[in-house]
Structure formats: C-alpha cells, structure tokens
N, C-alpha and C positions, 0 to 999 in steps of 0.2 A: 558184444555189439553186433547188430545185424549186418553191418558192412563187411565183416570178416567171414561171413557164411558162404560156402561154395555154391549154394543154390539160391542166391538172393533174388527176390522178386521186387521189381519196381512197379508200383501202381501209380499211373499218371492220372491225377484227378481223384486221389484216394480219399478226400474229404467229402466228396459229393455223394449223391444218392447211391448209384451203382458202385462206384469205387469203394465207398465205405463198407458196403455190404460184403464185397469180395475181400477187402482188407481184413475185416474181422474174421471171416471164415478161414483165410489163409493162416492167420495167427493161431486160430483155434486148432488147426490141423498141424501146427508145428513148423510152418514155413517162416523163413526170415523175410521181413518185409521192409521196404523203404517207400515212402510216399512223397511224391512231388505235387504240390498244389500252390495256388497263387497266394501271395502275401495278403494277410488279413482274412483268409478263408476261415470260417467257423469250423472248429474241430470237435464239436459235440458228438457227431456221429461215430467218431473213433476214439472217444475219451476212455472207453473201457480197455483199449489195447495200446494207448499212447506210451506207457512205460516199456512196451515190448517191441516197438517199431522205431525206425528212424524217420523223422519228419523233416522234410526240406521244403522251405518256402522259396518259390522262384517263378520265373516266367516260362511257360511251356515253349513259347516262340523264341526264347533266347538260346542260342547255340551254347553259350557258356554255362547257363544254368542246367541245360540238358546234359552236357558233358559231365558235370559234377554228379548229377543224378544217376548217370549210367555207369559210373566207376564201380567195377566189381559185380555188375548185375548179370544174371543168366536169363531172366525172363522179364519182359516188359509187357505190362497189361495197360492198354491205352483206353482210358475212359474220359479223356478231356473233350469237352464239347461246349461251344459258346452259344449255340442256337437250338431251337426246337422247330418242328415243322411250321408252326404258325409264325414265329419271328424270323425264320429263314426267308420267307417270302417278302418280308418288309424291307430287307436289305441284303440282297443276294451277294453283292460285292464283299460285304462284311463277313458273310458266311464262308466264302471261299478264302478270304484273307486270314481268318482266324482259325479255321479248321483244316483246310486242305494244305495250304502252304506250310504251316508249322509241322504238319505230319510228314510232308516231303523232306523237311529239314531233319526231322527225326530219322527217316529212312536213310538219308545221306550219312548220318553218324552210325547207324546200325550196320551199314554195308561194310564198314571197316572193322566190325566186331562180330565175326562170323559165328562165334559161339552163343551170341544173344538171340533169343527167340521172342517174336512179337505176337501178342494176342490183341486183336483189335475189336473194339465194341462197335459193331455196325447195326443196321436197323432192318430187321425182317419185316417191320411194319411199313416201311416206305420204299425200299429199293426195288421191290417187285412191281409197284404201280397197281393198276387196276387188274385184278385177277378174275378168273371165271367164277361165277357164283357157285357156292358149295363145293369148290375144288381146292383142297389144302395145297399149299405151295411147297415144292421141293427146291433144293439148292440149285438144281439144273433148269428151273423155269426161267423164262425171259425176265430181264430187269429193265423196266420202263418206268422209272420214277416220275411222278407228276408234282413233286414239291422240290424246292431248292435243297431242302434238308436231305431228302433221299438222293438227289444227284450228287451232293458233296460227299455223302457217305460212299456212294458207288465210285466216285472219283478216287477216293482214298483206297478203296478196295483194288481198283485197277493199278494204282501206283505201287501198292504192296505186291501185287502180282508181278509187276515190272521188275521190282527189286528181287523178288524170289527167283525169277527166271534168270536174270542177268547176273546176280551177285550171290545166288544160293542162300538168300536170307530165309531162315526158317520162320514161317508165319502161319498164324491161325486167324481166320475171320469168323466172328461169332455174330450171327444176325438174330438179335433179340426181338421178341414180339413186343408186347406192351407191359413193361414191368410195373409192379405196384408193391406197396408194403409200408410198414411203419417208418422206414427211413426216408420216405419220399416227403418233400415239402408240399403240403396240401395247397399252399397259396400260389405255387408256380403253375401257370396255365398249361401243363402237360400232364397227361395221365388221368383218364376219365375216372378211374376208381378213387384215387386220392382226392380229386376235386369234388366229385359227387358226394363222397362220404362227409367231407368237411362241410360242404354246403347243406347237406341234409341234417347233420347234427346241429347246425346253427339256425336251422329253419329258413335258410336262404334259397332263392330260386336257382334251379339248375337249368342251364341252357343246353338243349339238345339240338345239334346241327342236323337237320333233316327230320325224317319221320320216326326215328328210333330203330329202323331195321338194319342199320349199319352193324356188321359183325366183326368182332375183334377177338384176338387170342390174348388172354390176360395171364401174365407170368408172375407168380409170387417171388419176392426177392430172394428168399431162401433157395428156391429151385434155381434161379439164375446163379447164385453163388456156387452151388454144388456143380452146376454145369461148367463153370469156369474152372473149378478145382479139378474136375475130371480131365480137362484138357491139360492143365498145368502138370498134372501127375502122369501124363502120357506124352513125354517130350518128342516121341517119334511121329506124332500126329501133326499133319499140316493140312491146309485147305480151308473150305468154307463149311460152316455148320449152322443150321437153323436151331434156335433155342426158344421154345414156347411151351405152352401147356398141351398143345395139340388139339385143343377143343375151342370151338367158336361160341361166342356169346353175343347176342344182339344188345344194343344199348337199352332197349326196353326190358329185356330180361336182367340186365345188370342192375337197373333201377329197382326192379322187383326183388332181386336178391339182397340189395342194400336195405330195402324197407323191411324185409323179413328178418335179416340178421340183426339190425340195429333197432328194430321196433319203432320205426319213424314213418311218416308219410312225406314223400318227396313232392316239392312244388316244381313242376316242370313247365318250362317255356320252350316251345319249338320255334326254331329259326331256320332260315334258308340254309341248305346244305352248302358246304364249302367245296370249291372245285378241286382242291388238293386232298380231300378226304375220299379214299376209295371205299366202295360199298361192302367189300368182303376181304378179309385178310386173316387167314388161319395158316399156321406153319406145320409142315410135316417135319417130325423130329426123329424119325427112325434112323437116320444116318448117324447122329451123335449117339443114340442109344446103342446101336449095333457096334460102334467102334470104341465106345468107352464104358458102356454099361449104365450110363446115366439115365435116370427117369425122373420126371417131375413127381413130387409127392403131394402137391397141393392142387385140389380142385378149386374153382372160384369160391365156392362156399366155404371150404376149409380155410382158404386165404383170408376171406372176409372175417371169419371167426377169429383168426389169429390177429388180424388188424384190430378188431374190436377189443380183444384181450390186452393188446399193447396200449390201447387208449384208456383202459380201466385202471384207476390209481391203486386198486387193490392188488394188481398183478405186478 
C-alpha cells in the first residue's frame, strides 16, 4: 500500500489536468503516490494508475481532510486551483477565499511536519505582469501581476516564503508557462492550444484577443511532468524555478502551426485585447536546467504532433 512507503508523494488536485500528468509520471518512475481531490471529481485522467495509488476524496479547505491526506507524506505537490485568469477577475473575493486561504491552512499544518516538503504550482504566465518585449523573464525579474489570478498566485508564493523563513519549511515554487497537451479539457476557457485545436477541428470560430501579436511560451505536458520529477528527485533543492519551453510563439504563428499540423483552416475572429493579457511572456529556464539537468524535449510543433496522435483513434 502506498501509505507505508517512506517517500510518499501527495498530489493535491491529482485528478485535474496538471496533477494527473504528474501523478502518472511519478507512478511510472516508481514513486508512491496519494491523490487528494474533491468528491465527484472525474478520475479518467488517472485511470491507468488507479490500482497503484491511494485516492482520497475530500475538501482541500478542510483541515480534517488535509490532516488525513498528509499522514505519512514526505512531499506535497500542490495543483489545486479554483480559478483561471479570466474567471479570477469576475470574482476576486472567491479567488482569494478558495485559493489563498486554504493554502495558508495547508502551510499551518506543514509547519508542524518539518520533514514534509512542498512543491507549489505557480504561474510564470501571470505573476510577472507586463514584461519588456523580446526579453525572456528570469526568476529575479519584478513581479507585477495585472490579473487577480496572478496576484493570488504571488500571495501564495509570499506566504510560502514566510513559512520557509520562519519555520524552516522546505519548499519549491514552480512557475509554469502555458501548459497544453492531451490531458487538458478543450472546453475549459484556458489554454490557447487546446481551445484553438478543438475549435479548429470542429470548424468553429476562434476568437483572438487583440491582433494576434501576443507572444506566449507554450509548455507540453510531458515536459512539465519531467520538470516536477526533476525537483522531486532532488530534495535538497528549494526556491523558485521557471518552467517553460524557453521559446516564444505569437498567436498568429500558433494558428498557422495548428493549420499545418492538423490540415485545417482556422476561422478567426479578432476582438479587443483584454487588459489583463500581457503582450509578451516567455520564461528563462536556465536555472532549473543548471540545477537539475532538466530540459524540455518538445518544441511547439512536436507537441502539436503528439496532441494530434493522441486524438487519432488508431493510436
């Protein structure tokens, strides 16, 4: 049973997009895994590893459920999130109440478990805010988020730092760029790659906010999983790490790449740019590479090909 393993990993939100990708990779590499996710959550993304993990349904904001989930754990990987940049702006109070406060309660429990290490999923796409054009961002660059989502992620980062300094809590913050891949739900309004591909294949209109010049760093899910694994397997590492492809792609070039890969013509409708969308966001990833040896294996085109293969029933 996973609970008896001395190096047990707890994945919070392990049934979701990113959590499931990491859960499967941890199991594949021989790690003992427990997943905590909310009651009624679909387990399809982790069905291939269900016999090999502990699955606990509960409420992340419940101290009792958290205490049960933390029993015997050495590493906590935190992927729980109730908002995305767009929805966070609709109800800022909800964003704080369901993301920041429950994470502070988690930290309160972890401070009494000095041997437990936290890995937190932050957002390299939003915590930095508006960057200089054509200048990839390092972990030392200023953080001036312009969305409630980015602010709540940064708040959590600051509380993690508070607990690290005052209670010697070992913690890693991973600032992911824009993840995509077969595990992402295409109907959720986050993630241009998944949404665009789904709409293109259905012959539906793709809405582009702005003129298509917005540049983003797209991270394939397998590269995200190996990045997390590289940190899990180096327990002496603490601090903040950017995780991305290290390469920027404009929305216009993304659409062209989708058309080329999937053999479709995209129907584009341009709309006014949104104030919380920054024009340029690409991450420098040399810190993680130099300290763990991790490198992304997927270019955008290779990732799109892998996504295409996953949608082909012959594969």
